Structures are given as C-alpha cells and as structure tokens.
N, C-alpha and C positions, 0 to 999 in steps of 0.2 A: 509689276510682274510681284503678285501676290501669294505665289509660293518662294519663301525662305532658302535661299540654297545657298552655302558658304563656299568659299572660292577653292576650297579643296573636293566638295562635292563637283562643283563644275570641270575641276580639272579631271575627274576621276569618269565623266557624264563625255568628258574629250578623246580618255583612253581610251573609254569602254564604243564609242565613234567611231576610231580608228580599226581597232580591231574585227567592229561588224562590216566597215568597208572590206579590210583586208580577207578574213574569212565567215564571215557571215554570221547567223544568230549561232551556227553551232559552235563557233570557236572562241564565242565571246565566256567563258568563264574564269572563276573570280581567281584561279589559278593564273590563267594567262595575263590577266589585266593586273594582277600586283606585277608580273612580272614584265611589261608593258610598264608599269611605273616604277620598277623599280624600288618595290611596298616588297613589305610578306603582307601574305593573305589577311593577317588579323589586322593590318593596319586600313587595308580597306573595307571590311567585317565593321568597325568601329564606325564609318558613316554612312556604310550601304548593307543591311543583314542578307539583302542575295538577290543573284541576275537580275530575275523577276523587278524585283524595287529598282534597279539601276538603269531599266530601259522603260518602266513607269516616269523614272524623274528625266529623264530623256526627252522621253516624250510629253511631259509636261512639262517642261524646259521650253520648248518647241511649240507649245501651242501657247504659251503666255509671250516669247517674242512674236510669236507671228500678232499677237492681238495687239500689241504694244506696236508693231513696227506699222502695223496697218493702221490703226489709228493717226501716226502721225504722218503715214507716205497722203494721202488723200486731205485735198484741203475742199472748202465750201464749196471756191471761186472755178473748181473745175469742172467740167461738161461729163456728163453719166460716161459718155467714152474715154474719154481719159482719167477718169477716176478707175473704171474698168481694167484699163490699159497699164495704169501705175500698178495695183492691184498685184495682178500677175506677174507684169516686170520686176518689181519688190520679191516676189516668192521666188522666181528663177536667180537672180542674185546673189541671193541667202542661200541656196541649194548650191549655187555652182562652188562656195564657198567653204560649206559643208553638208556635203554629200551624205555624211552619215547620218543624217537625220530619214534621208529618202530612206535608206538600208534599211531603218527602224521602222518605216512607216511602209514597206513595200517587203519585207523579208518573211520568205514562206515559213508559214508555222508559226507563227508569233504569236497573227490572232487566237489560235486555237490553245495558245498555252495556258493563256491568265483572263479571267473575265476582268482584273485590273486592269489589263494592258488594251482588252477592246473600250472599255471604259474611258478612257487616254484617246485612241483613235477617234471615239465618236466625239469626244471635245475638240480635238482639233478639225473635224469636220463642220462645227458646232461654230466655233469660230468663223472659219471663211464663210460660212453662210450669214453671220450676223454682220461680217461687213459685206457680203457680194449683193447680198437680195437687195439690202436699200439702193443698192447703184441699179440694181435690175428694174426695180418697181421707177424710181425718180426716171429714170431712162425712158419705161413707158408711159408714166405721167404725161413728159415731154413730148411726148410720140417720136421720139430718137428711135427708140426697142420698138419690136413687133409688139403689139397687142394680141396677138391669133392665138398667142399661148401663155397661158398662165406663168406668171415669174416663177412659180415655184417649182414649174416645168422648164425654165429654159435654168436657172440655177440646176440644174441635175444634168442636164444636155451639158452645158459647161464646164463644171465639175467634172463632170465624166472624162470629157475632152481633154482635160489638165492632167487628172489622173492614170489615165491609158499615154501621154507624153512622158509623164515622169517615171512610170514603171518602164517603157522602150528604154527611158535614160539607164534605169539602173540596171537592166538585164543587157544592154549593150555598153554593159561597164564604164558609165560616163564617158563613153569615147566621143560619141557628138558635143556641137556646142548648143547647149541646152539655151541659151538668150537666146542666136539666131532662130533655133526651131518653135523658140516660145513664143519670140515673135511673129513669126510664119501664123501658127497658131491664133494667135491677140487678132492679127488680120484677119484673118477667115471667118473665126466666130463674130468680128465684129458686121462683116460682109451678113452671114446667115442672120443676126440677132436685129440690125438695124429695120427700119422701116423703109421699101421701098418709095423711092420717089418717081411719083403717078408720071 
C-alpha cells in the first residue's frame, strides 16, 4: 500500500461503502455518514474535506488493495491459465465480501462528478492491466493463448466481459452468486482465447 490511510479513515470509507450500497451515491452525504458512524459532522471533516475526497480515498484503497492482492495471488510456478483464473477468482471473492466497491466503481453519475474520481477509476484499470497483460502475453508466447489477436485487444475483450458481469451483478442488487457466475465467465473466456488444438 502506498497511500497512508489511518484506521479512522478506513472506518469512514467502510461506512461510506455501506451507505453507497444501501442508498447509492445520492445517499452518501457527510450528514448521513456522521449519522451512520454516530459521529458529529465536524468529526468526519477532520479526516476528509468532502464527499468527493471520501470516494477518491475509497477507490484509491481499492486500487492499492488489488495491486497488493494480485501480486501475492499468482506465483511463477502457475501456468498462464492458472494465473488468469486466479486473478479473476481473487477479485470475485474480494467483491463478494466488499460489494460497496462495486457500487463505487459502477455508480451512475460518479464519472461525471469529478476529474479526480475519473483519474482513480483509470488507476484501477491500470492495476488490472499491469497484472493481466503479462499473463496474456506469457500465454501467447507459450502458444497456450491465441496469437490471432494482439494481447492488448484480448485484454479489452476479457476486461470488458468481466466489467459487464460486475455491472449486471450491481444492477441485480447482488442477488446472484458472483463466484459461480464468475467461474462460468472465466471458463468461457479461456475456451475463447486458448489456442485451438489441431
């Protein structure tokens, strides 16, 4: 983790996440946050100057958590398919436990709200790319994944598929099993991107 965050700030982020999950972005106000935490509004302002700053901190925390988790999740001993599977399973398990991060990433209006929020959303995509692109390239070099499509384009197809699944889960109010659906998508994508045996 590169951004220092106090225990109290983490508590505030988690409370903000609960409000996001229950009430959406419009429900996330300093007043509601103070009420949720049984704090005064001024106590919240001692840690964050605005709602935007809380959302930026939440998304930064997600980006750094992803980077940290992904770095530990995959090992050099794994095959490209195992690395691919591990990266996505890791994310599904994390989101199942912490659905408020999905709400933050997929909230209508959030991206129009601030350049700072947009910058952190791009950072999250960058973290995913940093870990996934080398796995796809390794798979292509080892002739496990197709070379008919450039690694960068395969990355778009893969990330787009997972992004759509997460969006559907969010819109369905987290009612389906994201682990099971996620595994189905992982297997389907591996069928699509693996080299076809002659």
